[in-house]
C-alpha positions in Angstrom: 101.5 86.2 91.9 99.2 84.4 94.2 97.6 86.6 96.6 96.0 85.9 100.4 93.1 84.5 98.9 94.3 82.5 96.4 93.5 84.6 93.5 96.1 85.2 91.0 97.4 88.8 89.3 100.6 90.2 87.5 101.9 93.0 87.9 104.3 94.9 85.2 105.2 98.1 83.7 101.9 100.0 82.6 102.3 100.4 78.1 100.8 102.6 75.8 97.8 100.0 74.6 96.5 99.9 78.1 94.6 103.6 77.8 91.5 101.3 76.8 92.0 99.1 80.1 92.6 101.8 82.2 89.8 103.7 81.1 87.1 100.8 82.2 89.1 100.1 85.6 88.3 104.1 86.2 84.7 103.3 85.2 84.6 100.4 88.0 86.2 102.4 90.9 83.7 103.2 93.7 83.4 106.8 94.5 84.8 106.0 97.7 87.9 104.3 95.7 88.3 107.5 92.9 88.1 110.2 96.4 90.5 108.2 98.2 92.9 108.8 95.2 91.9 112.0 93.8 90.9 113.9 97.1 87.4 115.2 95.3 84.5 113.8 93.9 85.7 112.5 90.5 83.2 110.7 87.7 85.3 110.9 84.7 88.8 112.4 83.7 90.1 113.9 80.5 91.1 112.2 78.1 94.7 113.6 78.1 95.0 112.2 82.0 94.7 108.5 80.3 97.2 109.2 77.6 99.4 110.5 80.0 99.3 107.8 82.7 100.0 105.3 79.9 102.9 107.2 78.5 105.4 107.7 81.6 108.2 110.0 81.1 110.6 107.0 81.5 113.5 109.6 82.9 111.0 110.6 85.8 108.2 108.1 86.3 107.2 104.4 86.7 103.6 103.1 86.2 103.0 100.1 87.0 99.5 97.9 86.5 98.0 94.9 87.8 96.3 92.5 86.1 94.1 89.8 87.4 94.7 86.6 86.0 91.0 85.6 86.5 88.7 84.8 83.1 89.6 84.3 79.8 91.0 87.9 79.1 93.6 89.8 81.8 91.8 93.0 83.3 93.5 96.2 84.9 92.7 95.7 88.6 95.4 98.3 90.2 98.6 100.4 89.7 100.8 102.0 91.3 103.4 104.8 90.2 105.6 107.6 91.3 107.5 110.8 89.5 110.4 112.0 90.8 109.7 115.4 92.2 111.9 118.7 90.4 114.6 119.9 92.0 115.5 117.1 94.7 116.2 113.3 94.2 112.8 112.2 95.5 109.1 110.9 94.3 105.6 111.0 94.9 103.9 108.0 94.8 100.1 106.7 94.7 98.5 103.3 94.6 95.1 102.7 93.5 93.1 99.0 93.5 89.6 97.9 92.2 87.4 97.6 95.4 87.0 93.9 95.7 91.0 93.9 95.3 91.6 95.4 98.7 93.1 93.5 101.6 94.9 90.9 99.7 98.1 91.8 99.8 98.4 93.4 96.4 98.7 97.2 97.0 101.9 96.0 99.1 103.3 94.0 96.5 102.8 97.3 93.9 104.7 99.8 96.6 107.2 96.7 97.3 107.9 97.0 93.7 107.7 100.8 93.4 110.6 100.9 96.2 112.6 98.8 94.7 112.7 100.4 91.1 113.5 103.6 92.9 115.9 102.3 95.0 118.0 100.8 91.9 117.5 103.9 90.3 119.4 105.9 93.1 115.9 107.8 94.5 116.5 108.9 97.9 113.4 109.5 99.3 109.5 108.4 98.4 106.6 110.5 100.0 102.9 110.2 99.3 99.6 112.3 100.2 97.1 110.4 102.0 93.9 111.2 103.3 93.9 111.3 107.1 91.1 108.9 107.3 92.5 106.3 104.9 93.6 104.1 107.5 94.3 101.1 105.0 97.1 102.9 103.2 98.2 105.0 106.3 98.9 101.3 108.1 100.3 99.7 105.3 102.8 102.7 104.9 103.6 102.3 108.7 104.1 98.5 107.6 106.4 99.5 104.8 108.2 101.7 107.2 107.1 104.9 106.2 107.0 107.9 108.6 103.4 109.7 108.8 103.1 113.2 109.4 100.4 116.0 109.5 100.4 117.6 106.2 101.0 121.2 106.9 98.9 122.7 104.4 96.3 120.7 104.8 94.5 119.0 107.9 92.8 116.8 105.8 96.2 115.1 104.6 98.9 113.1 106.1 102.1 112.7 104.4 103.7 109.5 104.5 108.0 109.2 103.9 110.5 107.0 103.4 114.2 107.3 103.2 115.3 105.2 100.8 
């Protein structure tokens, strides 16, 4: 795909062989990007997190990676995933982009792809937890039709919800 500023990226399902690239992408995330994704200061992640991330359970998880088409080798510049919520027909999503890929339409494309896959699989509702201060993600969610509500358990979080 070609993004707003002409940069090119490819979105595809994550693969087990993406583990090293995912670790490298995490290492290049800013402290702010890590906090926005994990809601806490994170310097490193356990090896099992990368193993789990690159081996989504096909019956309940979808994980996508965005790869830069710049340079001699593709590198992971972002990702999006959802996991079905046990006990009902809804899923929780998360999306992360490398800092220099924000504002180009890539997060929107990742989210649209996740929504399309969830709908095709019969998921009825998608939700995500977003920091109240994360105006970029909240704005994207609003443009995609998500409702935005205060998280009852944590005033620093918002819950964005889309009926599929």
